[in-house]
C-alpha positions in Angstrom: 0.0 0.0 0.0 2.9 2.4 0.8 4.4 1.8 -2.7 1.1 2.6 -4.4 0.8 6.0 -2.6 4.4 6.9 -3.8 3.5 6.0 -7.4 0.4 8.1 -7.4 2.2 11.3 -6.3 5.0 13.5 -7.7 8.6 13.3 -6.5 10.5 16.4 -5.7 12.6 16.1 -8.9 9.5 15.7 -11.0 8.0 18.8 -9.4 11.1 20.9 -9.9 11.3 19.7 -13.5 7.7 20.7 -14.1 8.3 24.1 -12.6 11.4 24.6 -14.7 9.5 23.7 -17.9 6.6 26.1 -16.9 9.1 28.8 -16.2 10.7 28.4 -19.6 7.3 28.5 -21.3 6.3 31.7 -19.4 9.7 33.3 -20.3 9.1 32.5 -24.0 5.6 33.9 -23.9 6.6 37.1 -22.1 9.6 37.5 -24.5 7.2 37.2 -27.4 4.9 39.8 -25.9 7.7 42.2 -25.3 8.9 41.8 -28.9 5.4 42.4 -30.1 4.9 45.5 -28.0 8.3 46.9 -29.2 7.4 46.2 -32.8 4.0 47.9 -32.3 5.6 50.9 -30.6 8.2 51.2 -33.4 5.4 50.9 -36.0 3.4 53.6 -34.3 6.6 55.8 -34.1 7.3 55.3 -37.8 3.7 56.2 -38.7 3.8 59.3 -36.5 7.1 60.5 -38.1 5.7 59.8 -41.6 2.5 61.6 -40.9 4.4 64.6 -39.5 6.7 64.6 -42.5 3.7 64.4 -44.8 2.1 67.4 -43.1 5.3 69.4 -43.4 5.6 68.6 -47.1 2.0 69.6 -47.6 2.6 73.0 -45.8 5.7 73.5 -47.9 3.7 72.8 -51.1 0.9 75.2 -50.0 3.5 78.0 -49.4 5.0 77.3 -52.9 1.6 77.4 -54.5 1.3 81.0 -53.1 4.8 82.0 -54.5 4.8 85.3 -56.3 7.0 88.1 -57.4 7.4 91.2 -55.2 8.1 94.3 -57.3 9.5 97.6 -56.2 7.2 100.4 -57.2 10.2 102.6 -58.0 12.6 100.2 -59.7 10.0 97.8 -61.3 12.2 94.8 -60.6 11.8 91.8 -58.3 12.9 92.5 -54.7 13.3 88.8 -54.2 13.9 86.4 -57.1 12.7 82.9 -57.1 16.0 80.9 -56.8 16.2 77.2 -56.3 18.6 74.3 -56.5 18.3 70.6 -55.6 18.7 71.3 -51.8 17.7 75.0 -51.4 14.8 77.1 -52.5 14.1 80.8 -51.9 11.1 82.8 -52.9 8.4 85.2 -51.8 5.0 83.9 -50.7 1.7 85.2 -49.5 1.4 82.4 -47.0 3.5 82.9 -43.8 4.2 79.8 -41.7 6.2 81.0 -38.7 6.3 84.8 -38.7 4.5 86.6 -35.9 3.2 89.3 -38.3 0.5 87.5 -40.3 0.0 90.4 -42.8 1.7 90.8 -46.2 4.2 88.7 -48.1 7.1 86.8 -46.6 10.5 86.0 -47.9 11.3 82.3 -47.2 14.2 80.0 -47.7 14.3 76.2 -47.2 17.7 74.6 -46.7 18.6 71.0 -46.6 21.5 70.8 -44.2 23.9 67.8 -44.0 24.7 66.8 -40.4 27.7 64.9 -39.2 27.3 61.2 -40.2 25.6 62.0 -43.5 22.0 62.5 -42.3 20.2 65.6 -43.3 17.7 68.0 -41.8 15.2 70.6 -43.3 15.5 74.2 -42.1 13.2 77.1 -42.7 14.1 80.8 -42.7 11.3 83.2 -42.9 11.1 87.0 -42.8 8.1 89.3 -43.1 8.7 91.8 -46.0 6.5 94.3 -44.1 9.2 94.8 -41.5 10.7 98.3 -41.9 14.4 97.3 -41.9 13.8 94.4 -44.2 13.5 96.4 -47.4 16.8 98.1 -46.8 18.6 94.7 -46.5 16.6 92.8 -49.1 18.0 89.5 -47.8 17.2 87.0 -45.1 19.1 87.5 -41.9 20.5 84.0 -41.3 22.0 85.0 -38.0 18.5 84.5 -36.5 17.5 81.0 -35.4 16.0 78.9 -38.2 13.1 76.6 -37.6 14.0 72.9 -37.9 11.1 71.4 -39.8 12.5 67.8 -40.0 15.3 66.9 -37.6 16.5 63.8 -39.5 15.9 62.6 -43.0 17.7 60.5 -45.6 17.2 62.9 -48.6 15.0 65.7 -49.9 15.3 67.3 -53.3 13.6 70.1 -55.2 12.9 70.0 -59.0 11.4 72.8 -61.1 9.1 72.6 -64.1 9.7 75.1 -66.8 9.7 75.7 -70.5 12.7 74.8 -72.7 14.9 77.5 -74.0 13.1 77.6 -77.3 9.7 77.4 -75.6 8.9 74.1 -77.3 7.9 72.2 -74.2 8.2 71.7 -70.4 11.0 69.9 -68.6 12.0 69.2 -65.0 15.3 70.8 -63.9 17.3 70.8 -60.7 18.1 74.5 -60.8 16.0 77.7 -61.2 16.6 81.4 -61.1 13.9 83.8 -62.2 14.9 86.9 -64.1 11.6 88.7 -64.6 7.9 88.7 -63.5 7.1 85.6 -65.5 10.2 83.8 -64.5 8.5 81.6 -61.9 8.5 77.8 -62.5 5.2 76.2 -63.4 5.5 73.8 -60.5 8.0 72.4 -58.0 8.4 68.7 -57.3 9.5 67.7 -53.8 11.0 64.3 -53.4 11.4 63.1 -49.8 12.9 60.0 -48.2 13.2 59.4 -44.4 15.3 56.2 -44.6 17.3 54.4 -47.2 15.0 51.4 -47.3 11.8 53.3 -47.4 9.9 54.3 -50.5 10.2 58.0 -51.6 7.3 60.4 -51.2 6.7 63.0 -53.9 4.6 66.1 -53.7 4.1 68.5 -56.6 3.1 72.1 -56.0 1.6 74.0 -58.9 2.5 77.7 -58.7 0.0 80.3 -59.6 2.6 82.4 -61.3 0.5 85.4 -62.2 -0.2 86.3 -58.6 2.1 89.0 -57.3 2.5 91.7 -54.7 3.7 95.2 -55.2 5.5 97.3 -52.7 3.7 100.5 -51.8 5.9 103.4 -51.0 
């Protein structure tokens, strides 16, 4: 009878072995949950960054759509030319984004700056043309703090749609400099990539090139 009781129960070794197996199973389950939570958090972070970048690109496109030529009433020439390259763009717009004075046109410049390590960031300089001392300088004061729109990105490029030299057709180019009132590009294409392995995002801003401001003196 004593032997039958021993056979129907668990020995200490069997109990310890069962607890060890259960502990391993729980560790694997908890590890899987942690990995899942981290992956979910990373995915949420990526989506948040992408959404913010998309919003910034849309705001940039809106400001470009409002690009115009600001003429001097006395000199009848542009105070600010539309100048653009692959990594910088400078123009006058009727849509301010960061200036405290929300009246009148603004002189803006977007700069893609390369940081140590090869990563880049997008900076915005903006000055209200209505400021009294601005017209005497006719240039952005880069000694002021710029607004960092995107702290880290893989690449961002500007391209400009304009007519060929003979006026035969339209073509995208990586450089633009207006020389007269009608010298604005038809559109600006913005190509953005936040990481090397991610698909690029493109936004095209069509410019209403006949809109303009005129300085009143």
